[in-house]
Kinemage of the C-alpha trace (Angstrom):
@kinemage 1
@onewidth
@group {chain A} dominant
@subgroup {mainchain}
@vectorlist {calphas} color= white
{ca met a 1} P -22.563 25.660 31.580
{ca thr a 2} L -25.098 22.808 31.849
{ca glu a 3} L -24.702 19.406 30.173
{ca pro a 4} L -27.768 19.937 27.882
{ca thr a 5} L -26.195 23.199 26.722
{ca asn a 6} L -22.938 21.364 26.015
{ca arg a 7} L -24.770 18.759 23.960
{ca thr a 8} L -26.536 21.486 21.981
{ca leu a 9} L -23.256 23.210 21.234
{ca arg a 10} L -21.698 19.909 20.138
{ca arg a 11} L -24.606 19.272 17.745
{ca leu a 12} L -24.238 22.778 16.299
{ca leu a 13} L -20.516 22.215 15.863
{ca ile a 14} L -21.093 18.928 14.019
{ca leu a 15} L -23.601 20.625 11.711
{ca leu a 16} L -21.110 23.403 11.031
{ca val a 17} L -18.357 20.897 10.167
{ca leu a 18} L -20.694 19.086 7.775
{ca leu a 19} L -21.677 22.352 6.124
{ca leu a 20} L -18.054 23.424 5.652
{ca ala a 21} L -17.170 20.000 4.278
{ca ala a 22} L -20.048 20.193 1.836
{ca leu a 23} L -18.910 23.601 0.609
{ca ala a 24} L -15.422 22.160 -0.008
{ca leu a 25} L -16.728 19.604 -2.512
{ca pro a 26} L -17.415 20.306 -6.175
{ca ala a 27} L -21.091 20.689 -6.872
{ca thr a 28} L -21.214 17.422 -8.791
{ca ala a 29} L -19.764 15.494 -5.850
{ca phe a 30} L -22.884 15.986 -3.765
{ca ala a 31} L -25.318 14.866 -6.407
{ca gln a 32} L -27.202 11.972 -4.897
{ca thr a 33} L -25.961 8.558 -5.972
{ca thr a 34} L -28.163 7.300 -8.769
{ca pro a 35} L -30.381 4.464 -7.500
{ca gly a 36} L -29.843 1.114 -9.120
{ca ser a 37} L -26.600 -0.489 -10.145
{ca gln a 38} L -24.246 2.448 -9.710
{ca ile a 39} L -22.020 3.317 -6.768
{ca thr a 40} L -19.555 6.036 -5.836
{ca ile a 41} L -16.395 5.307 -3.853
{ca ala a 42} L -14.567 8.148 -2.094
{ca ile a 43} L -10.930 7.472 -1.219
{ca gly a 44} L -7.961 9.602 -0.189
{ca glu a 45} L -6.151 9.478 -3.529
{ca leu a 46} L -6.404 8.106 -7.063
{ca pro a 47} L -3.693 6.403 -9.129
{ca thr a 48} L -0.816 8.450 -10.461
{ca ser a 49} L -0.650 5.922 -13.309
{ca leu a 50} L -3.222 3.544 -14.770
{ca asp a 51} L -0.428 1.231 -15.964
{ca pro a 52} L -0.142 -1.399 -13.160
{ca pro a 53} L 3.663 -1.773 -12.991
{ca arg a 54} L 4.132 2.004 -12.817
{ca asp a 55} L 2.270 2.639 -9.565
{ca trp a 56} L 2.165 0.538 -6.405
{ca ala a 57} L 0.368 2.859 -3.977
{ca ile a 58} L -2.460 0.963 -2.283
{ca ala a 59} L -5.227 3.055 -3.856
{ca ser a 60} L -3.696 2.439 -7.274
{ca thr a 61} L -3.678 -1.321 -6.820
{ca trp a 62} L -7.336 -1.170 -5.764
{ca val a 63} L -8.237 0.456 -9.061
{ca his a 64} L -5.913 -1.720 -11.150
{ca met a 65} L -7.269 -4.965 -9.745
{ca asn a 66} L -10.807 -4.057 -10.783
{ca val a 67} L -9.703 -3.638 -14.413
{ca phe a 68} L -7.054 -6.354 -14.702
{ca asp a 69} L -6.865 -10.030 -13.768
{ca cys a 70} L -3.748 -11.872 -12.649
{ca leu a 71} L -2.915 -15.482 -13.435
{ca ile a 72} L -3.640 -16.407 -9.843
{ca trp a 73} L -4.907 -14.206 -7.036
{ca arg a 74} L -6.052 -14.598 -3.461
{ca asp a 75} L -9.533 -15.677 -2.477
{ca arg a 76} L -11.268 -12.632 -1.001
{ca asp a 77} L -12.373 -14.530 2.108
{ca thr a 78} L -9.584 -17.011 2.859
{ca met a 79} L -6.600 -15.280 1.195
{ca glu a 80} L -5.613 -18.654 -0.265
{ca phe a 81} L -4.260 -18.710 -3.824
{ca thr a 82} L -7.042 -19.289 -6.319
{ca pro a 83} L -7.161 -19.669 -10.141
{ca phe a 84} L -7.900 -16.567 -12.188
{ca leu a 85} L -6.441 -16.415 -15.717
{ca ala a 86} L -4.514 -19.581 -14.938
{ca thr a 87} L -6.658 -22.622 -14.204
{ca ser a 88} L -3.876 -24.696 -12.625
{ca trp a 89} L -0.173 -24.601 -11.800
{ca glu a 90} L 2.588 -27.095 -11.116
{ca asn a 91} L 5.940 -26.646 -9.362
{ca val a 92} L 8.126 -28.779 -11.646
{ca asp a 93} L 11.342 -28.093 -9.721
{ca asp a 94} L 12.880 -25.339 -7.594
{ca arg a 95} L 13.177 -23.019 -10.586
{ca thr a 96} L 10.362 -24.115 -12.894
{ca trp a 97} L 6.594 -23.541 -12.720
{ca arg a 98} L 4.047 -24.502 -15.372
{ca met a 99} L 0.595 -22.991 -15.737
{ca glu a 100} L -2.448 -23.930 -17.750
{ca leu a 101} L -4.321 -20.843 -18.949
{ca arg a 102} L -8.023 -20.159 -19.176
{ca glu a 103} L -9.397 -20.457 -22.711
{ca gly a 104} L -12.082 -18.313 -24.330
{ca val a 105} L -11.183 -15.116 -22.460
{ca thr a 106} L -11.046 -11.769 -24.278
{ca phe a 107} L -9.612 -8.413 -23.293
{ca his a 108} L -11.924 -5.444 -23.004
{ca asn a 109} L -11.002 -4.359 -26.553
{ca gly a 110} L -11.742 -7.798 -28.027
{ca glu a 111} L -8.165 -9.102 -28.224
{ca pro a 112} L -7.914 -12.793 -27.250
{ca phe a 113} L -6.131 -13.737 -24.058
{ca asp a 114} L -3.425 -16.365 -24.555
{ca ala a 115} L 0.136 -17.290 -23.604
{ca glu a 116} L 1.613 -14.473 -25.703
{ca ala a 117} L -0.253 -11.910 -23.580
{ca val a 118} L 1.354 -13.355 -20.455
{ca val a 119} L 4.834 -13.192 -21.983
{ca trp a 120} L 4.431 -9.601 -23.190
{ca thr a 121} L 2.984 -8.338 -19.896
{ca tyr a 122} L 5.817 -9.598 -17.713
{ca glu a 123} L 8.771 -9.405 -20.113
{ca arg a 124} L 7.903 -5.756 -20.565
{ca ile a 125} L 8.587 -5.220 -16.861
{ca tyr a 126} L 11.647 -7.333 -16.094
{ca thr a 127} L 13.476 -6.454 -19.332
{ca ala a 128} L 12.771 -2.716 -19.122
{ca pro a 129} L 15.933 -0.880 -20.217
{ca gly a 130} L 15.459 1.792 -17.564
{ca gly a 131} L 14.751 -0.687 -14.786
{ca gln a 132} L 12.950 0.944 -11.893
{ca ala a 133} L 13.034 4.281 -13.671
{ca asp a 134} L 10.630 2.705 -16.195
{ca phe a 135} L 8.534 0.635 -13.789
{ca ile a 136} L 8.399 1.131 -10.040
{ca thr a 137} L 7.678 -2.608 -9.636
{ca phe a 138} L 10.716 -3.599 -11.751
{ca asn a 139} L 12.628 -5.010 -8.776
{ca gln a 140} L 9.670 -7.208 -7.828
{ca trp a 141} L 9.702 -8.965 -11.210
{ca thr a 142} L 13.378 -9.601 -11.870
{ca phe a 143} L 12.960 -13.006 -10.235
{ca ile a 144} L 11.877 -14.266 -13.684
{ca glu a 145} L 14.659 -15.460 -15.977
{ca glu a 146} L 12.423 -16.447 -18.884
{ca ile a 147} L 8.878 -17.392 -19.807
{ca asn a 148} L 8.473 -20.209 -22.295
{ca val a 149} L 5.332 -20.673 -24.381
{ca leu a 150} L 4.488 -24.395 -24.381
{ca gly a 151} L 1.225 -23.929 -26.249
{ca pro a 152} L -1.459 -21.288 -26.866
{ca tyr a 153} L -2.718 -21.822 -23.308
{ca glu a 154} L 0.306 -23.135 -21.457
{ca val a 155} L 3.327 -21.245 -20.128
{ca glu a 156} L 6.432 -22.168 -18.187
{ca phe a 157} L 8.157 -19.751 -15.821
{ca val a 158} L 11.854 -20.250 -15.140
{ca thr a 159} L 13.084 -18.262 -12.162
{ca arg a 160} L 16.639 -16.983 -11.772
{ca thr a 161} L 17.064 -18.840 -8.495
{ca pro a 162} L 15.011 -21.246 -6.386
{ca asp a 163} L 12.018 -19.164 -5.309
{ca pro a 164} L 9.931 -20.161 -2.282
{ca ala a 165} L 7.780 -17.029 -2.760
{ca phe a 166} L 6.911 -17.650 -6.421
{ca leu a 167} L 3.141 -17.816 -5.965
{ca ser a 168} L 2.990 -14.668 -3.849
{ca arg a 169} L 5.160 -12.824 -6.377
{ca ile a 170} L 3.083 -13.875 -9.374
{ca ala a 171} L -0.075 -12.697 -7.560
{ca gly a 172} L 1.488 -9.418 -6.442
{ca thr a 173} L 1.774 -5.779 -7.468
{ca gly a 174} L 1.699 -5.261 -11.229
{ca cys a 175} L 0.481 -8.797 -11.932
{ca gly a 176} L -2.495 -7.747 -14.087
{ca ile a 177} L -2.291 -9.173 -17.626
{ca gln a 178} L -2.528 -6.504 -20.332
{ca ala a 179} L -3.742 -6.569 -23.926
{ca pro a 180} L -0.482 -6.990 -25.883
{ca val a 181} L -1.423 -5.545 -29.290
{ca ala a 182} L -2.938 -2.366 -27.885
{ca gly a 183} L -0.285 -2.319 -25.173
{ca arg a 184} L 2.582 -2.188 -27.662
{ca glu a 185} L 0.880 0.613 -29.570
{ca met a 186} L 0.292 2.605 -26.408
{ca ala a 187} L 3.875 2.072 -25.257
{ca glu a 188} L 5.079 3.628 -28.508
{ca ser a 189} L 2.622 6.537 -28.436
{ca gly a 190} L 2.934 7.288 -24.725
{ca asn a 191} L -0.848 7.476 -24.330
{ca tyr a 192} L -1.954 4.775 -21.934
{ca thr a 193} L -5.470 3.409 -21.483
{ca pro a 194} L -5.872 0.370 -19.208
{ca ile a 195} L -7.132 -2.664 -21.129
{ca gly a 196} L -7.438 -5.839 -19.116
{ca thr a 197} L -9.767 -8.817 -18.786
{ca gly a 198} L -11.060 -7.887 -15.324
{ca pro a 199} L -14.532 -7.421 -13.883
{ca tyr a 200} L -14.630 -3.739 -14.851
{ca thr a 201} L -13.712 -1.810 -17.993
{ca phe a 202} L -12.129 1.618 -17.945
{ca val a 203} L -14.331 4.554 -19.002
{ca ser a 204} L -12.644 7.823 -18.015
{ca tyr a 205} L -10.101 9.383 -15.674
{ca ala a 206} L -9.531 12.938 -14.439
{ca arg a 207} L -6.321 12.979 -12.397
{ca asp a 208} L -6.804 13.794 -8.706
{ca asp a 209} L -10.570 14.038 -9.273
{ca asn a 210} L -12.440 10.948 -10.488
{ca leu a 211} L -12.206 7.662 -12.349
{ca val a 212} L -15.157 5.828 -13.889
{ca met a 213} L -15.444 2.149 -14.798
{ca glu a 214} L -18.277 -0.078 -16.018
{ca ala a 215} L -19.049 -3.764 -15.555
{ca asn a 216} L -17.479 -6.172 -18.040
{ca pro a 217} L -20.411 -8.220 -19.382
{ca asp a 218} L -18.004 -10.879 -20.674
{ca trp a 219} L -15.980 -11.421 -17.519
{ca phe a 220} L -15.217 -15.142 -17.211
{ca phe a 221} L -16.600 -15.313 -13.646
{ca gly a 222} L -19.811 -13.599 -14.752
{ca ala a 223} L -20.655 -9.913 -15.104
{ca pro a 224} L -20.520 -7.965 -11.809
{ca glu a 225} L -23.902 -6.935 -10.495
{ca ile a 226} L -22.924 -3.279 -10.039
{ca glu a 227} L -22.873 -1.775 -13.503
{ca arg a 228} L -20.982 1.450 -12.913
{ca val a 229} L -18.377 2.449 -10.304
{ca thr a 230} L -17.164 6.011 -9.885
{ca trp a 231} L -14.039 6.547 -7.797
{ca arg a 232} L -13.496 10.015 -6.358
{ca ser a 233} L -10.365 11.515 -4.878
{ca val a 234} L -11.410 13.098 -1.589
{ca pro a 235} L -8.269 13.699 0.504
{ca glu a 236} L -10.045 15.361 3.441
{ca val a 237} L -11.493 12.808 5.847
{ca ser a 238} L -14.282 15.128 7.002
{ca thr a 239} L -15.378 15.596 3.405
{ca arg a 240} L -15.435 11.835 2.789
{ca val a 241} L -17.583 11.332 5.891
{ca ala a 242} L -19.933 14.102 4.807
{ca ser a 243} L -20.261 12.530 1.356
{ca leu a 244} L -21.329 9.224 2.909
{ca leu a 245} L -23.820 10.834 5.288
{ca thr a 246} L -25.431 12.861 2.506
{ca gly a 247} L -25.642 9.935 0.084
{ca ala a 248} L -22.988 11.260 -2.321
{ca ala a 249} L -20.840 8.165 -1.719
{ca asp a 250} L -21.662 4.520 -1.043
{ca leu a 251} L -18.222 3.510 0.229
{ca ile a 252} L -15.518 5.617 1.848
{ca ser a 253} L -12.029 4.792 3.103
{ca gly a 254} L -10.255 5.752 6.302
{ca val a 255} L -13.071 6.607 8.702
{ca pro a 256} L -11.649 8.095 11.937
{ca phe a 257} L -12.842 6.752 15.276
{ca gln a 258} L -14.617 9.963 16.251
{ca asp a 259} L -17.014 9.557 13.322
{ca trp a 260} L -18.002 5.946 13.934
{ca asp a 261} L -20.971 6.617 16.211
{ca arg a 262} L -22.296 9.343 13.941
{ca ile a 263} L -22.157 7.136 10.851
{ca asn a 264} L -23.688 4.131 12.628
{ca ala a 265} L -26.479 6.322 14.037
{ca asn a 266} L -27.225 7.771 10.622
{ca asp a 267} L -30.082 6.086 8.786
{ca gly a 268} L -28.628 3.894 6.025
{ca thr a 269} L -24.894 3.976 6.793
{ca thr a 270} L -22.531 1.673 8.712
{ca val a 271} L -18.888 1.555 9.810
{ca thr a 272} L -16.864 -1.654 9.502
{ca glu a 273} L -13.417 -1.908 11.117
{ca phe a 274} L -10.714 -4.404 10.143
{ca leu a 275} L -7.034 -5.134 10.737
{ca thr a 276} L -5.066 -4.273 7.612
{ca thr a 277} L -1.719 -5.629 6.400
{ca gln a 278} L -0.318 -2.094 6.522
{ca val a 279} L 2.241 -0.898 9.020
{ca met a 280} L 2.725 2.789 9.758
{ca met a 281} L 6.422 3.494 9.963
{ca leu a 282} L 8.932 6.275 10.448
{ca ala a 283} L 11.608 5.858 7.774
{ca met a 284} L 15.071 7.383 8.017
{ca arg a 285} L 17.717 8.213 5.463
{ca ser a 286} L 21.025 6.654 6.470
{ca gly a 287} L 23.143 7.691 3.497
{ca ala a 288} L 23.416 8.806 -0.114
{ca asn a 289} L 21.699 7.657 -3.301
{ca glu a 290} L 21.975 8.675 -6.961
{ca gln a 291} L 19.842 11.762 -6.344
{ca phe a 292} L 21.848 12.747 -3.246
{ca pro a 293} L 25.385 11.483 -4.029
{ca asp a 294} L 26.916 13.891 -1.521
{ca tyr a 295} L 24.211 13.498 1.121
{ca ser a 296} L 25.393 13.966 4.679
{ca gly a 297} L 22.799 14.312 7.413
{ca pro a 298} L 22.358 13.560 11.102
{ca thr a 299} L 20.589 10.240 10.562
{ca glu a 300} L 23.687 8.766 8.912
{ca asp a 301} L 24.903 8.243 12.494
{ca val a 302} L 23.396 5.063 13.949
{ca arg a 303} L 23.451 6.651 17.421
{ca ile a 304} L 21.094 9.399 16.272
{ca arg a 305} L 18.780 6.834 14.653
{ca gln a 306} L 18.818 4.846 17.898
{ca ala a 307} L 18.098 8.045 19.833
{ca ile a 308} L 15.054 8.612 17.634
{ca ala a 309} L 13.948 5.027 18.326
{ca his a 310} L 14.230 5.556 22.093
{ca ala a 311} L 12.318 8.855 21.838
{ca ile a 312} L 9.258 7.183 20.307
{ca asp a 313} L 6.496 6.390 22.798
{ca arg a 314} L 4.258 3.881 21.023
{ca glu a 315} L 1.827 3.698 23.943
{ca thr a 316} L 1.060 7.402 23.525
{ca ile a 317} L 0.901 6.941 19.757
{ca ile a 318} L -1.777 4.260 20.111
{ca asp a 319} L -3.773 6.679 22.264
{ca val a 320} L -3.361 9.444 19.674
{ca ile a 321} L -4.734 7.181 16.931
{ca asp a 322} L -7.726 6.206 19.101
{ca gly a 323} L -6.490 2.641 19.546
{ca leu a 324} L -6.663 1.952 15.806
{ca gly a 325} L -3.475 -0.066 15.667
{ca val a 326} L -1.436 -2.908 17.128
{ca pro a 327} L 2.007 -1.670 18.259
{ca thr a 328} L 4.826 -3.393 16.410
{ca leu a 329} L 8.589 -3.159 15.981
{ca ser a 330} L 8.507 -4.986 12.642
{ca arg a 331} L 6.662 -5.023 9.335
{ca met a 332} L 6.466 -8.831 9.588
{ca thr a 333} L 3.064 -9.229 11.176
{ca pro a 334} L 0.860 -12.327 11.558
{ca pro a 335} L 0.386 -14.515 9.577
{ca thr a 336} L 3.503 -13.617 7.551
{ca leu a 337} L 6.347 -16.106 7.816
{ca gly a 338} L 8.973 -14.870 10.272
{ca trp a 339} L 6.736 -12.782 12.502
{ca ser a 340} L 7.633 -13.025 16.177
{ca pro a 341} L 5.794 -12.124 19.403
{ca glu a 342} L 9.094 -10.549 20.471
{ca tyr a 343} L 8.477 -7.771 17.965
{ca tyr a 344} L 4.687 -7.762 17.638
{ca asp a 345} L 2.035 -6.290 19.936
{ca thr a 346} L 4.737 -4.598 21.996
{ca tyr a 347} L 5.568 -0.966 22.698
{ca gly a 348} L 9.333 -1.290 22.465
{ca asp a 349} L 11.947 0.456 24.594
{ca tyr a 350} L 10.780 4.038 25.190
{ca asp a 351} L 13.641 5.732 27.014
{ca pro a 352} L 13.979 9.495 26.429
{ca glu a 353} L 16.931 9.766 28.838
{ca arg a 354} L 18.867 7.184 26.836
{ca ala a 355} L 17.899 9.093 23.680
{ca met a 356} L 19.506 12.260 25.052
{ca glu a 357} L 22.626 10.326 26.067
{ca leu a 358} L 22.987 8.939 22.547
{ca leu a 359} L 22.600 12.395 21.021
{ca ala a 360} L 25.360 13.666 23.298
{ca glu a 361} L 27.600 10.723 22.395
{ca ala a 362} L 27.027 11.467 18.702
{ca gly a 363} L 27.948 15.125 19.234
{ca tyr a 364} L 24.600 16.272 17.857
{ca asp a 365} L 24.751 20.047 17.462
{ca gly a 366} L 21.150 20.906 16.655
{ca glu a 367} L 21.346 20.307 12.908
{ca glu a 368} L 17.879 20.330 11.374
{ca leu a 369} L 16.102 17.090 10.463
{ca thr a 370} L 13.533 17.476 7.706
{ca phe a 371} L 10.435 15.368 8.398
{ca his a 372} L 8.032 14.826 5.493
{ca thr a 373} L 4.533 13.376 5.674
{ca ser a 374} L 1.185 13.525 3.947
{ca ala a 375} L -2.197 13.352 5.639
{ca thr a 376} L -3.474 10.398 3.615
{ca trp a 377} L -4.090 7.882 6.404
{ca ile a 378} L -6.324 8.079 9.469
{ca asn a 379} L -4.812 10.433 12.066
{ca gln a 380} L -1.582 10.754 10.058
{ca arg a 381} L -1.333 14.508 10.512
{ca ala a 382} L -1.855 14.296 14.287
{ca leu a 383} L 0.571 11.379 14.457
{ca ala a 384} L 3.286 13.353 12.648
{ca glu a 385} L 2.793 16.284 15.001
{ca val a 386} L 3.059 14.058 18.089
{ca ile a 387} L 6.198 12.341 16.778
{ca thr a 388} L 7.708 15.742 16.084
{ca ala a 389} L 6.996 16.768 19.681
{ca met a 390} L 8.580 13.541 20.994
{ca leu a 391} L 11.744 14.137 18.992
{ca gln a 392} L 11.921 17.780 19.989
{ca ala a 393} L 11.513 16.779 23.645
{ca val a 394} L 14.868 14.947 23.585
{ca gly a 395} L 16.620 17.837 21.861
{ca leu a 396} L 16.271 17.144 18.139
{ca asn a 397} L 15.625 20.042 15.770
{ca val a 398} L 12.802 18.806 13.548
{ca asn a 399} L 11.253 20.635 10.603
{ca leu a 400} L 7.869 18.975 9.970
{ca gln a 401} L 6.546 19.474 6.442
{ca ile a 402} L 3.052 18.157 5.620
{ca met a 403} L 2.711 17.691 1.862
{ca asp a 404} L -0.172 16.919 -0.465
{ca thr a 405} L -0.423 13.210 -1.200
{ca thr a 406} L 0.657 13.326 -4.852
{ca thr a 407} L 3.774 15.409 -4.194
{ca phe a 408} L 4.692 13.254 -1.205
{ca arg a 409} L 4.420 10.008 -3.170
{ca glu a 410} L 6.450 11.365 -6.063
{ca gln a 411} L 9.171 12.451 -3.668
{ca ile a 412} L 9.604 9.241 -1.662
{ca tyr a 413} L 9.008 6.664 -4.409
{ca phe a 414} L 10.776 8.211 -7.366
{ca pro a 415} L 13.241 9.804 -7.600
{ca tyr a 416} L 13.696 8.959 -3.894
{ca gln a 417} L 14.367 12.508 -2.781
{ca asn a 418} L 13.274 11.961 0.801
{ca gln a 419} L 15.523 13.612 3.339
{ca glu a 420} L 16.059 12.615 6.991
{ca leu a 421} L 12.595 11.392 7.998
{ca tyr a 422} L 9.262 10.527 6.459
{ca leu a 423} L 6.068 8.918 7.731
{ca asp a 424} L 4.071 6.481 5.612
{ca ala a 425} L 2.197 3.181 5.730
{ca leu a 426} L 3.283 0.141 3.715
{ca gly a 427} L 1.268 -3.042 3.305
{ca asn a 428} L 2.061 -6.643 2.461
{ca ser a 429} L -0.660 -8.045 0.260
{ca phe a 430} L 1.855 -10.758 -0.725
{ca phe a 431} L 1.616 -12.213 2.817
{ca asp a 432} L 5.277 -13.170 2.452
{ca pro a 433} L 8.362 -11.598 4.081
{ca trp a 434} L 10.472 -11.179 0.934
{ca ile a 435} L 8.705 -7.930 0.011
{ca val a 436} L 9.036 -6.516 3.539
{ca val a 437} L 12.847 -6.518 3.429
{ca leu a 438} L 13.431 -6.158 -0.315
{ca ser a 439} L 14.184 -2.429 -0.128
{ca glu a 440} L 17.128 -3.100 2.220
{ca arg a 441} L 19.025 -5.281 -0.204
{ca ser a 442} L 22.322 -3.594 -1.030
{ca asp a 443} L 21.274 -2.752 -4.606
{ca arg a 444} L 17.864 -1.408 -3.582
{ca arg a 445} L 18.424 1.098 -0.804
{ca glu a 446} L 17.331 4.170 -2.719
{ca arg a 447} L 15.373 5.609 0.194
{ca ser a 448} L 17.591 4.580 3.119
{ca gly a 449} L 21.137 4.652 1.749
{ca trp a 450} L 22.061 2.284 4.601
{ca ser a 451} L 25.618 0.895 4.572
{ca gly a 452} L 28.209 -0.685 6.853
{ca pro a 453} L 29.035 -4.157 8.249
{ca val a 454} L 25.550 -4.831 9.649
{ca ala a 455} L 23.973 -3.689 6.387
{ca asp a 456} L 26.225 -6.168 4.568
{ca glu a 457} L 25.167 -8.951 6.938
{ca val a 458} L 21.494 -8.143 6.382
{ca asp a 459} L 22.048 -8.057 2.639
{ca ala a 460} L 23.505 -11.583 2.729
{ca leu a 461} L 20.601 -12.841 4.841
{ca ile a 462} L 18.000 -11.263 2.544
{ca arg a 463} L 19.570 -12.930 -0.480
{ca ala a 464} L 19.880 -16.309 1.273
{ca ala a 465} L 16.297 -16.304 2.587
{ca ala a 466} L 14.943 -15.413 -0.846
{ca val a 467} L 16.177 -18.726 -2.300
{ca asn a 468} L 15.798 -20.992 0.713
{ca met a 469} L 13.187 -23.681 0.074
{ca asp a 470} L 13.496 -24.955 3.677
{ca leu a 471} L 10.632 -23.292 5.555
{ca glu a 472} L 12.141 -23.459 9.056
{ca glu a 473} L 15.538 -22.169 7.983
{ca arg a 474} L 13.930 -19.384 5.985
{ca glu a 475} L 11.842 -18.307 8.978
{ca ala a 476} L 14.941 -18.155 11.209
{ca gln a 477} L 16.721 -16.005 8.634
{ca tyr a 478} L 13.903 -13.478 8.545
{ca gln a 479} L 13.814 -13.290 12.336
{ca glu a 480} L 17.542 -12.493 12.378
{ca ile a 481} L 17.013 -9.823 9.712
{ca gln a 482} L 14.387 -8.193 11.932
{ca arg a 483} L 16.708 -8.241 14.934
{ca leu a 484} L 19.552 -6.569 13.054
{ca met a 485} L 17.361 -3.931 11.433
{ca leu a 486} L 15.870 -3.079 14.815
{ca gln a 487} L 19.360 -2.845 16.304
{ca glu a 488} L 20.431 -0.411 13.558
{ca ala a 489} L 17.128 1.522 13.612
{ca val a 490} L 16.944 1.538 9.812
{ca thr a 491} L 13.210 2.140 9.855
{ca leu a 492} L 10.907 2.368 12.836
{ca pro a 493} L 7.643 0.430 12.412
{ca leu a 494} L 5.065 1.948 14.752
{ca tyr a 495} L 1.831 -0.020 14.503
{ca gln a 496} L -0.163 -2.351 12.290
{ca met a 497} L -3.095 -0.292 11.152
{ca ile a 498} L -6.690 -0.934 12.049
{ca asp a 499} L -8.763 0.751 9.396
{ca ala a 500} L -12.444 1.429 9.047
{ca val a 501} L -14.666 1.888 6.027
{ca gly a 502} L -18.044 3.535 5.847
{ca thr a 503} L -20.698 2.020 3.614
{ca ser a 504} L -24.192 2.674 2.484
{ca asp a 505} L -26.495 -0.069 3.723
{ca arg a 506} L -27.607 -0.713 0.148
{ca leu a 507} L -24.088 -1.959 -0.686
{ca asn a 508} L -23.294 -5.577 0.169
{ca trp a 509} L -19.526 -5.579 0.550
{ca ser a 510} L -17.073 -5.996 3.389
{ca pro a 511} L -13.289 -5.484 3.422
{ca pro a 512} L -11.146 -8.604 2.918
{ca gln a 513} L -7.979 -9.254 4.930
{ca asp a 514} L -5.813 -7.313 2.479
{ca gly a 515} L -8.275 -4.408 2.513
{ca phe a 516} L -8.577 -4.243 -1.284
{ca phe a 517} L -11.522 -2.246 -2.594
{ca trp a 518} L -12.362 -4.928 -5.140
{ca met a 519} L -15.926 -4.769 -6.477
{ca gly a 520} L -16.026 -7.988 -8.495
{ca asn a 521} L -18.139 -9.681 -5.813
{ca ala a 522} L -20.085 -6.645 -4.547
{ca thr a 523} L -23.870 -6.521 -4.839
{ca leu a 524} L -26.670 -4.067 -4.088
{ca asp a 525} L -29.920 -4.458 -2.188
């Protein structure tokens, strides 16, 4: 067959894929984006909850941060802490922080913003009677002992211990300040509508379909230029790409490498790649939790976990994902405190023969390992299939189950019913190591169930580093934590993700270092 014929067939195939993708969308999804100050964003999933402390998936925090403001947040260009609802802050001592609050700010429903709103928002989380069963971010906010109101626009935070990560915590997941009067009423009724002070106001939400928000004309930084933003849940990558090419979307997430040339060649669309804070990782259950009190599976044996680690060929993985990642053995990546070149931008010790030896030493008898994944991230499905093949090649019996995104998230985040293996990406928008290791504290191992002498040593180090105000000592502690977790193969970080977004050329927006789809500074040509 001649090369021109091949090219013709490839073009026909591309057209067929686009047609099939178009047929998969609801009719309304392919309506052309209305010219003017409206945009449509197509992403892989929408929030499971519109209440910030109840949902910490990355797509959820994107939506939340457009509706809510935090006291401080990170500058979109530099990632330095910058005033938002707080105009200034002072570290009085190791356990005390004072903040002056912005005056004249109102919530979207007209309630005034003041110190009482700050107290209600955060006390609601860290005093929740059900703990993490009430709020998934509960464990991230128990660092607060009390919040004192010093005046209508002045608050004082007292932390339970010295806290070197205070600023990153207070600007982290679930930090959006909520309207307290309406919030209390909604908490009692069970019907939740997000009411913040942020650049956009909530309009409507259809779960797993779309969410609509409109510009807040009274936002204290000035009304956003884009008046209406519609978020659509479009799990299939090919469908997201088709929506951008046809003008149904102005911004799409997770563009695979094979579509970059096509989008860039298309009139009016562009691909932008960036290094995210997210690390794709293979997580393993090492023991029981409240949901599985009698759990007993192969990955309880450290030798089997180490065998899995030796069976993973990160060099092949990077090829499978089209080079869209930096291989890493740790979730502590630059510029996070504690990152080390020993664990970053390295393929690790791929040794399938050693993997088979370890399985033999452990007396592995072919017991099945359940491996759960979704297909939310770029190349995640292909990645899961390749990892399965790698594990099977050394003699492991792996049952790969690819789940829809919502079911997968509900399983692994609450009630932590993950079994032997799962594949997911976790970010670090805090840019601090405390959040990276938090889940391996002894009282927070719902997903791993890890125990034993090394687990106890890591637990002590995590607790010590969390209160250590000496920067050099703290960094050394986090490096030792990484070494021990790698030794025990608790989780297997694979690569720091390079992501790519597709945009309409009429949209002036580029992804920041944390990758947040925040539209407060977006404009249109």
